[in-house]
N, C-alpha and C positions, 0 to 999 in steps of 0.2 A: 504494500500500500504506499502510496506516495506521501512524503512528509514535507510540509511547508517549512522552508528554512528562514525566509524573511519576507516581509511585506512592507511596501513603502508607497505612500500616496504623494504625488508631486503635482503642482500646477505646471503646465507647459504652455508656452506661448505659441500661437499659430498665426501666421500671416501669409497672404497669397495662397491660401488653402494648403499650406504645407508645413511639415515638421519632420525631424529625423532624430534618430539615436545613432550616435557614432562611438566608436572605441575612444576612450579618454586619451589614449596614446595616439595622437593624430599622425604620427609617422607611420602607423599601420593602416591608414585610410588613403589609398592612392588617389581617390577623387573625393575630396572633402565637400560636404554639403554646403551650399546648394548646387554646386557644379553638377551638371547632368540631370538635375531634378526637373520634372515637369509633372503637372497634375495628371494622374492616371489611375492605376489600381490603388485600392485601399492601402496595400502594403507591398513594397518592392524591396527585396534584399539586394544589397551590393556589397562588395568587399569592405568589411569593417563598419558597415552602416546599414540602418533600416530606414527607408523612406516611407512616410505616411501621407496620404492625401486626405485632407479634412473636408467636411461638408460646408464649413464656414470659412469666409475670407480672413477675418481678423478677430481673434478672441482668445481667451484663456481656457484651455481644456483641462480636465482632470485625468492624470494618468496613474494607475495603480500598477506597481511592479511587484510580481511575486516571483520568488526563486524557490524551486522545488528540487528535491534530490532525485527525482525521476518523473516521467510524464504523469501529470495529475489528470483527474477527470475534467472534462470540459466545464467551464463555469455555468451554473444554472442561470436561467433568466432569459429575457428577450433581448437579443443583440441584432443590430442592423448590418453589421459587417463581421466577418470572421476570416482569418487567414493564418497559415503556418509559414515559418521561414527559418533560416538558420543564420547565425552570426558567430564569428570568432573574435574574441576580445583578448588581446595580449596583456591588458592592464587589469582585467576583471572589473572594469568600471566603464560606464557609458556616459555620454554627455548629450543632453537634449539641445536641439537647435531649431529655430525658426528660419524661414527663408530670408527675410530681410533683417530682422532684429538680432540674428546670430545666436551664439551658444549661451546657455545658461551657466551660471557659476558653480553650482553644486553638482558633484557627480552622483550617478546612480550606481550603487554598489551591487555587483553580482556575485563576486568571489574574492578571495585573497590572491589570486593569480590568474594566469592565462587559462583560457578554456574555450571550448566550442559548444555552443548552445542552440537548442531548438527553442522557438518562441511561438506561442499561440497568442494571437492578438484578436480581441473582440472589441466592439465599439457600439455605443448607443447614444441617443440624443442627436444624431445626425440630421434628421428631418427637422427637429426644432432649431438647431443652430443655423441651418441653412437659411431659415426664415428670420430668426432673431438677429443674427450677425449682420444683416443687410442694413439695419437702422441704427445699431448701437454696439458697443463693445460689451460682450457678455462673458460671464465667468462660469465654469463648471457645467455648462449645458451639454457639451459633448464630453462623453466619459469613455476612456480607454482602460482596458484591463489586459495586462501583458503577463503571461505565465511563461517563465523561462525554466528549462531543465537541461542538464548536461546531455550532450549527444553521446550515444552508446559507442 
């Protein structure tokens, strides 16, 4: 049975419909965000980074990061998007970045060292943020849950 190792909730800035998680060690990211990014699928994996397309132009989303010892059950509830991807992190930490406003200051901790991870990403609040973010900057309407576990 999968065991939850850590759980962290962070606000993430979104602009131009995009955000990414990159390895904290940017020397391991050959194409740093936002290079090569364009709105597209909900989640796209690249070397050292995960690119997300949001439903809202400019807003603050909520991202919950869970680290598991093995693949957990899919999270219950109604999710508008769901995707699986892989990422390798040499630092064991990730940095969230928005398209124009750039990287956030605090790292997201996965482990104490290098590792390769599978991530299940789910999201809700997309229909609401698409409408609400047209007229104002909203917070916490779009909610992401990312479940990371080590690759076998």
